[in-house]
C-alpha positions in Angstrom: 120.6 -20.3 88.5 121.4 -23.5 90.5 118.9 -23.5 94.0 120.2 -25.3 96.7 119.7 -28.9 97.8 118.3 -29.8 101.1 120.7 -29.5 103.9 121.6 -32.4 105.4 120.0 -33.2 109.1 121.4 -31.7 111.6 122.1 -33.5 115.3 119.3 -32.1 116.7 116.9 -32.9 114.4 118.5 -36.7 113.7 118.2 -37.1 118.6 114.5 -35.6 118.2 113.2 -37.7 115.7 112.6 -34.9 112.9 112.3 -36.4 109.5 112.2 -34.3 106.4 108.7 -35.2 104.3 108.8 -32.1 100.9 111.0 -30.1 99.4 110.6 -27.5 97.1 111.7 -24.2 95.9 109.7 -21.4 98.8 108.4 -25.1 100.6 109.6 -27.3 103.1 107.6 -29.2 105.0 109.0 -31.5 108.8 107.2 -34.2 110.6 107.9 -35.9 113.8 105.9 -37.7 116.8 105.3 -37.3 119.8 107.1 -39.2 121.9 107.5 -39.3 125.6 111.0 -37.4 125.5 109.2 -34.7 124.2 106.8 -34.2 127.0 106.5 -31.4 128.8 105.2 -31.9 132.7 102.1 -31.3 131.4 102.0 -34.6 129.0 102.2 -31.9 126.0 104.4 -31.5 123.5 107.0 -29.6 124.8 107.1 -25.9 123.3 110.9 -26.2 122.4 110.0 -28.9 119.9 107.1 -27.1 117.7 110.2 -23.5 117.9 112.8 -26.0 116.5 110.1 -27.1 113.9 109.6 -24.5 113.0 112.3 -22.4 112.9 113.8 -25.7 110.8 110.4 -25.3 108.5 110.9 -21.4 107.8 114.7 -21.8 107.8 114.2 -24.4 105.0 111.4 -22.7 102.8 113.8 -19.6 102.4 117.1 -21.7 101.4 115.3 -23.8 99.0 115.1 -20.0 97.0 118.3 -19.3 97.4 121.4 -20.1 94.7 123.9 -22.9 96.6 126.9 -20.1 97.4 123.9 -17.9 99.3 123.5 -18.0 102.7 121.2 -17.5 105.3 120.5 -17.2 109.1 117.5 -16.2 111.4 117.3 -13.1 113.1 114.1 -12.8 114.7 111.4 -16.1 115.4 108.4 -15.3 117.1 106.2 -18.3 118.0 102.5 -18.8 119.7 101.9 -22.2 120.8 97.7 -22.2 120.4 97.0 -25.5 121.3 98.2 -29.1 123.2 99.6 -31.7 121.0 99.8 -35.3 123.0 101.6 -38.3 123.0 101.7 -40.3 120.0 100.6 -37.5 117.3 102.1 -36.3 114.1 103.1 -32.8 113.7 104.0 -31.5 110.6 105.7 -28.3 110.0 105.5 -25.9 106.6 107.4 -23.0 106.1 106.3 -20.0 103.5 108.3 -16.9 102.1 106.0 -14.2 102.4 108.4 -11.4 100.9 112.0 -12.2 100.7 114.7 -8.8 99.6 118.3 -9.1 98.6 119.3 -9.0 102.3 116.2 -9.6 104.7 113.2 -12.0 104.0 110.2 -12.6 105.2 108.8 -16.0 106.9 105.3 -17.6 108.7 104.6 -21.2 108.9 102.4 -23.1 111.4 102.4 -26.7 113.1 99.7 -28.8 112.8 98.4 -32.0 114.1 95.8 -33.5 111.3 93.9 -30.3 110.5 94.7 -29.0 113.3 97.2 -26.0 114.0 98.9 -26.7 117.2 101.6 -23.3 117.1 102.5 -21.2 114.3 105.9 -18.5 113.8 106.4 -15.4 111.7 110.8 -14.3 111.5 113.4 -12.7 109.7 115.7 -13.9 107.9 119.2 -12.3 107.1 120.4 -13.2 103.5 124.5 -13.5 102.3 125.5 -13.6 98.7 128.1 -16.2 99.9 129.5 -17.4 103.3 130.3 -14.7 105.9 133.6 -15.6 107.5 132.6 -14.7 111.1 130.2 -18.1 110.4 131.9 -21.2 110.5 130.6 -24.4 108.7 129.0 -27.7 110.6 131.4 -30.0 110.1 131.1 -33.9 109.7 134.3 -35.1 112.3 132.5 -38.1 113.7 132.2 -39.4 110.2 135.8 -38.5 109.0 137.1 -39.7 112.1 135.3 -43.1 111.6 136.8 -43.6 108.2 140.4 -42.1 109.6 140.2 -45.0 112.0 140.0 -47.6 109.0 142.9 -46.7 107.3 144.8 -49.5 105.1 142.5 -51.8 106.0 139.8 -53.2 103.6 135.8 -53.7 103.6 133.3 -55.3 102.1 130.3 -54.0 101.0 126.2 -55.0 99.7 124.0 -53.2 97.8 121.4 -53.0 94.8 121.7 -50.7 91.9 117.7 -50.0 92.1 117.7 -47.6 88.5 118.3 -51.1 86.5 117.3 -53.6 88.8 120.5 -55.2 89.4 120.9 -56.8 93.5 123.3 -58.9 94.5 126.1 -56.6 93.7 129.1 -56.3 96.1 132.0 -53.5 96.7 135.6 -53.4 98.2 136.4 -50.7 99.4 140.3 -49.2 100.7 140.7 -46.2 102.7 143.9 -44.6 102.4 144.9 -41.3 104.4 148.0 -38.4 103.9 148.9 -36.2 106.5 151.6 -33.5 107.2 150.8 -29.9 105.6 149.4 -26.4 106.0 147.4 -26.4 109.4 145.1 -24.5 107.6 143.7 -27.2 105.6 143.6 -29.9 108.2 140.8 -32.7 107.2 140.2 -33.7 110.9 143.0 -34.1 113.5 146.3 -34.4 111.8 145.0 -35.9 108.4 145.1 -33.2 105.5 143.3 -35.6 103.4 141.5 -39.4 103.1 140.7 -41.2 99.7 138.2 -44.1 99.6 138.8 -46.7 96.4 135.7 -48.9 95.4 136.0 -51.6 92.7 132.5 -53.1 92.2 131.7 -56.8 91.2 128.7 -57.7 89.6 126.7 -61.4 91.0 129.0 -63.2 88.8 132.6 -61.5 90.4 133.0 -58.9 87.6 134.2 -55.9 87.8 131.3 -52.9 87.3 133.4 -50.5 88.6 135.9 -48.4 90.0 136.1 -45.0 91.4 138.6 -43.1 93.9 137.5 -40.6 95.8 139.4 -38.0 97.7 138.3 -35.4 100.5 140.4 -32.3 100.8 139.7 -29.0 103.3 140.3 -25.4 101.4 141.7 -22.7 103.9 138.5 -21.5 103.8 137.3 -24.3 105.7 135.3 -25.9 102.5 135.4 -29.8 101.8 136.2 -30.1 98.7 135.8 -34.1 97.1 137.7 -35.0 93.9 136.3 -38.4 92.0 138.9 -40.3 89.9 136.5 -42.4 87.9 138.1 -45.6 85.7 137.5 -43.9 82.4 140.2 -40.9 84.3 138.5 -38.2 84.7 138.0 -36.4 87.0 135.0 -34.5 88.9 135.7 -31.4 92.1 132.2 -30.5 93.8 131.8 -28.9 97.1 130.6 -31.2 100.4 128.0 -30.9 102.7 128.7 -31.7 106.1 125.9 -33.2 108.2 125.9 -34.9 111.7 126.4 -37.8 110.8 127.2 -37.6 107.0 128.9 -36.3 103.5 127.1 -34.7 101.1 128.0 -34.1 97.3 125.9 -32.4 94.5 123.7 -33.0 92.6 125.7 -31.9 90.3 125.6 -29.8 87.5 123.9 -30.7 84.5 121.7 -33.5 85.6 124.5 -35.0 87.1 124.5 -37.6 90.6 124.4 -36.3 94.0 126.0 -38.8 96.7 125.8 -39.5 100.3 128.7 -41.9 102.2 126.7 -41.7 106.1 128.4 -43.5 109.4 125.3 -45.6 110.7 127.1 -46.7 114.3 129.4 -49.6 112.6 128.0 -49.3 109.0 129.2 -46.9 106.1 126.7 -46.5 103.5 127.0 -45.0 100.3 123.9 -44.5 98.6 123.6 -42.3 95.0 120.8 -40.4 93.1 120.4 -40.0 89.6 119.2 -37.4 87.0 119.0 -34.9 90.2 116.4 -37.2 92.6 115.5 -35.6 95.5 117.7 -37.4 98.7 115.1 -37.7 100.1 113.8 -40.4 97.7 115.1 -43.8 98.0 118.2 -44.0 95.9 119.4 -45.5 92.9 122.1 -46.9 94.2 122.8 -48.5 97.5 126.2 -50.0 99.4 126.6 -51.4 103.2 130.1 -51.7 104.6 130.6 -53.3 107.8 133.2 -51.2 109.4 135.4 -53.6 111.1 134.7 -56.3 109.3 137.8 -55.6 107.2 141.2 -57.1 106.7 
């Protein structure tokens, strides 16, 4: 059974500055440093920040024990605020599974500043074997629209193959868009498929890799990626859509995980081998400057 990998960050987590610092079966840890934006009128970290941390930490602890196809949702969360957290303090939220059945799970966790507990929570989660049709998938429309806007252009990227110690690698990426088709399979707006064609060169300008990755949506809303390598092989995998990212993998049998993420005017492509967590530094990283194509 393949357990669920860490989910892509939500827009809320990114806006609040929340970082995931640990992920393993039955355990997750989230951290954030209290800034002036997090303070209530009394100068303490807002209770809403604590609640978001606890909901995500407890839910993450459950997700880490579930098969990839399973689905869950918070049905009840009771939070106790025990002490104030002040500007500049580092909050660490952890969650644990107290008891889990097939369709219901009970969880608990706390938020600490060092060894001091500032908030705690207990909660109940519903579990489904598959995503209920009534629950829509999160969509990365911002990322997809940014890529569609680059249709027909070529972009130069620079990167490093950290796993082999090769730096100074370059890459050329082009964007192809397919329009027309069934409305049920719209990728975003009027687009039905989006292909990224990438060619990687070593520091001497010799091509060392080439692939084409095509994003398509199926009628139930799931986003899929078809990866065609220069050896003719084709792999298809489900894509998780984050607030500003598209992540695929890990593929079966120790296959890689990769992510396309938008960061202002940049497209970042990260690749991890051998099931390495996406919370770890990437084995391969390329950065493309959007708007500098020809």
